[in-house]
C-alpha positions as CSV (number, residue, x, y, z in Angstrom):
1,M,-38.7,11.6,-51.3
2,A,-37.0,8.7,-49.4
3,P,-33.7,7.6,-50.8
4,T,-33.6,4.5,-53.1
5,A,-32.0,1.5,-51.3
6,V,-29.3,-0.3,-53.3
7,A,-27.8,-3.6,-52.2
8,F,-24.3,-4.4,-53.6
9,D,-23.2,-7.9,-53.8
10,L,-19.6,-8.3,-52.6
11,Y,-17.8,-11.3,-54.1
12,G,-17.5,-11.1,-57.8
13,T,-19.3,-7.7,-57.9
14,L,-17.3,-5.2,-55.8
15,L,-14.4,-7.6,-55.2
16,S,-12.6,-9.7,-57.8
17,T,-12.5,-13.3,-56.7
18,E,-9.9,-13.9,-59.4
19,S,-7.5,-11.6,-57.6
20,I,-6.7,-14.4,-55.2
21,A,-4.6,-15.9,-58.0
22,R,-1.8,-13.4,-57.4
23,H,-1.4,-14.8,-53.9
24,L,-1.8,-18.4,-55.1
25,A,0.9,-17.8,-57.7
26,S,3.5,-17.3,-54.9
27,L,2.6,-20.8,-53.8
28,Y,1.9,-22.8,-56.9
29,G,3.0,-20.8,-60.0
30,E,0.9,-18.6,-62.2
31,D,-0.7,-21.3,-64.4
32,A,-1.8,-23.5,-61.5
33,A,-2.9,-20.4,-59.6
34,R,-5.4,-19.3,-62.2
35,S,-6.9,-22.8,-62.4
36,I,-7.1,-23.1,-58.6
37,A,-8.7,-19.7,-58.2
38,A,-11.4,-20.5,-60.9
39,Q,-12.1,-23.9,-59.5
40,A,-12.3,-22.7,-55.9
41,R,-14.8,-20.0,-56.9
42,R,-16.8,-22.6,-58.8
43,Y,-17.0,-25.0,-55.9
44,Q,-17.6,-22.1,-53.4
45,L,-20.8,-21.2,-55.2
46,E,-21.8,-24.8,-56.0
47,Y,-21.5,-25.7,-52.3
48,T,-23.9,-22.9,-51.3
49,W,-26.6,-24.1,-53.8
50,R,-26.1,-27.8,-52.8
51,I,-26.3,-27.1,-49.0
52,N,-29.4,-24.9,-49.6
53,S,-31.0,-27.8,-51.3
54,M,-30.1,-30.2,-48.5
55,G,-31.7,-27.9,-45.9
56,A,-28.3,-27.7,-44.1
57,Y,-25.9,-24.8,-43.4
58,R,-22.3,-24.1,-42.9
59,P,-20.8,-20.5,-42.8
60,F,-19.5,-19.1,-46.0
61,S,-16.0,-19.0,-44.5
62,D,-16.1,-22.8,-44.0
63,L,-17.4,-23.4,-47.6
64,T,-14.6,-21.1,-48.9
65,R,-12.0,-23.1,-47.0
66,W,-13.3,-26.4,-48.4
67,S,-13.5,-25.0,-51.9
68,F,-9.7,-24.4,-51.8
69,R,-9.1,-27.8,-50.4
70,Q,-11.0,-29.4,-53.3
71,A,-9.4,-27.2,-55.9
72,T,-5.9,-27.8,-54.8
73,A,-6.5,-31.5,-54.4
74,E,-7.8,-31.7,-58.0
75,A,-4.8,-29.7,-59.1
76,G,-2.5,-32.2,-57.4
77,V,-0.7,-29.7,-55.2
78,Q,-0.1,-29.6,-51.5
79,L,-2.2,-27.4,-49.2
80,T,-0.6,-27.3,-45.8
81,P,-2.4,-25.8,-42.8
82,E,-0.1,-22.8,-42.9
83,Q,-0.8,-22.3,-46.6
84,E,-4.5,-22.6,-46.1
85,E,-4.5,-19.9,-43.4
86,R,-2.5,-17.6,-45.7
87,I,-5.0,-18.2,-48.5
88,M,-8.0,-17.5,-46.2
89,D,-6.3,-14.3,-44.9
90,A,-5.7,-13.2,-48.5
91,Y,-9.3,-14.0,-49.4
92,N,-10.4,-11.4,-46.9
93,G,-8.3,-8.8,-48.7
94,L,-9.4,-9.3,-52.3
95,D,-8.9,-6.4,-54.8
96,A,-11.8,-4.3,-55.9
97,F,-12.7,-4.0,-59.6
98,P,-11.4,-0.8,-61.2
99,D,-15.0,0.5,-61.8
100,V,-15.8,0.3,-58.1
101,G,-13.9,3.4,-57.0
102,E,-15.8,5.6,-59.4
103,A,-19.1,4.0,-58.3
104,L,-18.3,4.7,-54.6
105,A,-17.4,8.3,-55.4
106,L,-20.7,8.8,-57.2
107,L,-22.6,7.3,-54.2
108,A,-20.7,9.6,-51.8
109,K,-22.2,12.6,-53.6
110,T,-25.7,11.1,-54.3
111,P,-27.9,11.3,-51.2
112,A,-30.8,10.0,-53.3
113,L,-29.2,6.5,-53.0
114,D,-29.0,4.5,-49.8
115,P,-26.2,1.9,-50.4
116,Y,-25.7,-1.4,-48.6
117,V,-23.3,-4.4,-48.9
118,F,-25.4,-7.6,-49.2
119,S,-23.4,-10.8,-49.1
120,N,-23.3,-14.6,-48.5
121,G,-20.1,-13.9,-46.5
122,T,-20.0,-13.9,-42.8
123,L,-19.9,-10.6,-41.0
124,S,-16.3,-11.0,-40.1
125,M,-15.3,-11.8,-43.7
126,I,-17.2,-8.8,-45.0
127,T,-15.8,-6.4,-42.4
128,S,-12.3,-7.6,-43.0
129,S,-12.7,-7.0,-46.8
130,L,-14.1,-3.5,-46.2
131,E,-11.1,-2.6,-44.0
132,T,-8.5,-4.3,-46.2
133,S,-9.5,-3.4,-49.8
134,P,-8.0,0.1,-50.5
135,S,-11.0,1.3,-52.6
136,L,-13.6,0.1,-50.0
137,A,-11.6,1.3,-47.0
138,R,-11.5,4.8,-48.5
139,A,-15.2,4.8,-48.8
140,S,-16.0,3.8,-45.2
141,D,-18.4,6.7,-45.0
142,V,-20.4,5.3,-48.0
143,L,-20.4,1.7,-46.8
144,P,-19.9,1.7,-43.0
145,P,-20.3,-1.4,-40.9
146,A,-23.9,-0.4,-40.2
147,K,-24.7,-0.9,-43.9
148,V,-23.4,-4.5,-44.0
149,V,-26.0,-7.2,-44.4
150,S,-25.0,-10.9,-44.2
151,V,-27.2,-13.9,-44.9
152,D,-25.3,-15.7,-42.1
153,P,-28.0,-15.1,-39.3
154,L,-30.6,-16.8,-41.6
155,G,-28.6,-20.0,-42.2
156,V,-29.4,-20.0,-45.9
157,F,-27.6,-18.6,-49.0
158,K,-28.7,-16.6,-52.0
159,P,-30.8,-17.1,-54.1
160,D,-33.2,-18.4,-51.4
161,P,-36.0,-15.8,-51.3
162,R,-35.6,-15.4,-47.6
163,T,-32.2,-13.7,-48.1
164,Y,-33.8,-11.0,-50.2
165,E,-36.6,-10.5,-47.7
166,H,-33.9,-10.2,-45.0
167,M,-32.1,-7.5,-47.1
168,A,-35.4,-5.6,-47.6
169,K,-36.1,-5.7,-43.9
170,A,-32.6,-4.4,-43.1
171,A,-33.2,-1.5,-45.5
172,G,-36.5,-0.7,-43.8
173,L,-38.5,-2.0,-46.7
174,E,-40.1,-5.1,-45.3
175,G,-43.0,-6.1,-47.5
176,Q,-41.8,-3.6,-50.2
177,P,-39.2,-5.5,-52.1
178,E,-40.0,-3.6,-55.3
179,R,-38.4,-0.5,-53.8
180,L,-35.0,-2.2,-53.4
181,W,-32.3,-2.6,-56.1
182,L,-29.7,-5.3,-56.2
183,V,-26.4,-4.8,-58.1
184,S,-24.6,-8.1,-58.8
185,S,-22.4,-9.7,-61.4
186,N,-23.7,-13.1,-60.5
187,P,-26.6,-14.2,-62.8
188,F,-28.1,-16.5,-60.1
189,D,-28.2,-13.5,-57.7
190,A,-29.6,-11.0,-60.3
191,A,-32.3,-13.5,-61.3
192,G,-33.0,-14.5,-57.7
193,A,-33.6,-10.9,-56.7
194,V,-36.1,-10.4,-59.4
195,A,-37.9,-13.6,-58.6
196,A,-38.2,-12.3,-55.0
197,G,-39.7,-9.0,-56.2
198,L,-36.7,-6.8,-56.2
199,K,-35.2,-4.9,-59.1
200,S,-31.7,-5.8,-60.2
201,V,-28.9,-4.6,-62.3
202,W,-26.6,-7.4,-63.6
203,V,-23.0,-6.3,-64.1
204,D,-21.8,-7.8,-67.4
205,R,-18.1,-7.0,-67.4
206,A,-17.4,-9.6,-70.1
207,G,-19.9,-7.9,-72.4
208,K,-21.5,-11.1,-73.6
209,G,-25.0,-10.2,-72.7
210,W,-27.6,-12.0,-70.6
211,V,-27.6,-15.7,-71.5
212,D,-28.8,-17.3,-68.3
213,G,-30.7,-20.4,-69.3
214,L,-32.6,-20.9,-66.0
215,G,-33.7,-17.3,-66.1
216,G,-35.0,-18.0,-69.7
217,A,-36.9,-21.0,-68.5
218,M,-38.5,-19.0,-65.8
219,D,-39.0,-15.9,-67.9
220,I,-36.8,-13.9,-65.5
221,K,-34.2,-11.4,-66.4
222,P,-32.5,-8.4,-64.7
223,T,-34.2,-5.0,-64.7
224,A,-31.1,-3.5,-66.3
225,I,-27.6,-4.5,-67.5
226,A,-24.4,-2.5,-66.9
227,K,-20.8,-2.9,-67.9
228,G,-19.6,-2.0,-64.4
229,V,-20.7,-1.0,-60.9
230,D,-20.3,2.7,-61.8
231,E,-22.6,2.3,-64.7
232,A,-25.1,0.3,-62.6
233,V,-25.3,3.2,-60.1
234,G,-26.0,5.6,-63.0
235,Q,-28.7,3.4,-64.4
236,I,-30.4,3.1,-61.0
237,L,-30.4,6.9,-60.7
238,C,-32.0,7.3,-64.1
239,L,-34.6,4.5,-63.6
240,S,-35.6,5.5,-60.1
241,G,-35.7,9.2,-60.7
């Protein structure tokens, strides 16, 4: 039997976008850092949806840079060119969530699963994160560069259905999206994958349950819900066995 392909979202799923606050705190103090980190993430995602709707495109690295410019401007703090570069460098070295290490260990001993990284990030952003994050760097045999799939060549962002078709093609499942699983903590991503014909596990670390209103309006919900990436891997093994 062929292995089950599993695509793991990177930002917010494997890597904590909130962990940038530790670096921001050295520049702006802890309270401002938390606010800036949250707002930058909000704008980063908002920009991808807005630019998709406009039929335009800028690389995720550019949108990330501008999200920090807007977040710091709204916070009323200075962002010098040097500080901006330090933040961008730090963003390419975000911390992995605690549950990710166990998930990678399970994947390493489970040949029935074929894992990929599937991200809005540019290839250079993803590669840098895989090399810099201790948990991901230790699992380079599980998630090697050959298993990295970026939407950047398409010029569109998730949840455009073309991105999921692109992922399926990269996994050798063109025209067979139902054989591909997505693991993501982002509701728009988990719902977008299901809308495109994939199966998805939504990672609910907050434990609040699935409450996505748009998914409700469209009668779309994830195939399964897990508390962490490690639990998501276990559920996929059970459901695809």
